[in-house]
C-alpha positions as CSV (number, residue, x, y, z in Angstrom):
1,M,-2.6,6.0,-16.6
2,N,-4.0,6.2,-13.1
3,L,-3.7,2.5,-12.7
4,L,-0.1,2.4,-13.9
5,L,0.8,5.2,-11.5
6,W,-0.6,3.5,-8.4
7,K,0.7,0.1,-9.4
8,F,4.2,1.6,-9.7
9,I,4.0,3.3,-6.4
10,S,2.7,0.1,-4.8
11,V,5.7,-1.8,-6.2
12,L,8.1,0.8,-4.9
13,N,6.4,0.7,-1.4
14,K,6.9,-3.1,-1.3
15,A,10.5,-2.8,-2.3
16,L,11.6,0.2,-0.3
17,L,9.5,0.5,2.8
18,P,10.0,-1.7,5.9
19,K,7.6,-4.5,6.7
20,I,5.7,-3.5,9.8
21,Y,4.1,-7.0,10.4
22,R,7.4,-8.2,11.8
23,K,7.0,-5.9,14.8
24,P,6.1,-7.9,17.9
25,N,3.4,-5.5,19.2
26,L,1.6,-3.4,16.6
27,M,0.0,-1.3,19.4
28,K,3.4,0.2,20.3
29,L,4.4,1.6,16.8
30,S,6.4,4.8,16.6
31,N,4.9,7.8,14.8
32,L,7.1,7.0,11.7
33,D,5.8,3.4,11.6
34,K,2.3,4.6,11.9
35,A,2.9,7.0,8.9
36,V,4.4,4.1,6.9
37,V,1.3,2.0,7.6
38,G,-1.0,4.8,6.7
39,W,0.9,5.5,3.4
40,K,0.8,1.8,2.5
41,M,-3.0,1.7,3.2
42,L,-3.6,4.8,1.1
43,T,-1.7,3.5,-1.9
44,T,-3.3,0.0,-1.6
45,Y,-6.8,1.5,-1.6
46,R,-6.0,3.9,-4.5
47,Y,-4.6,1.0,-6.5
48,L,-7.7,-1.1,-5.9
49,D,-10.0,1.8,-6.8
50,A,-8.0,2.3,-10.0
51,V,-8.3,-1.4,-10.9
52,K,-12.1,-1.3,-10.2
53,E,-12.5,1.8,-12.5
54,S,-10.6,0.1,-15.3
55,G,-13.0,-2.9,-15.1
56,D,-10.3,-5.4,-14.3
57,K,-10.2,-7.9,-11.5
58,V,-7.4,-8.0,-8.9
59,I,-8.1,-11.7,-8.1
60,P,-9.2,-13.8,-11.1
């Protein structure tokens, strides 16, 4: 269940949130952009932890 939740949130993030890597200078991000980057990192780490707990491999 935990894995499905984080995978779903990860897919939503990819579809709905802006892509920050297109910014020319990542050192000059606005506070909102920093929050988006932090949220994406949190969901990615939680998803990877859930995959590890389930015993699956992310990369075959």
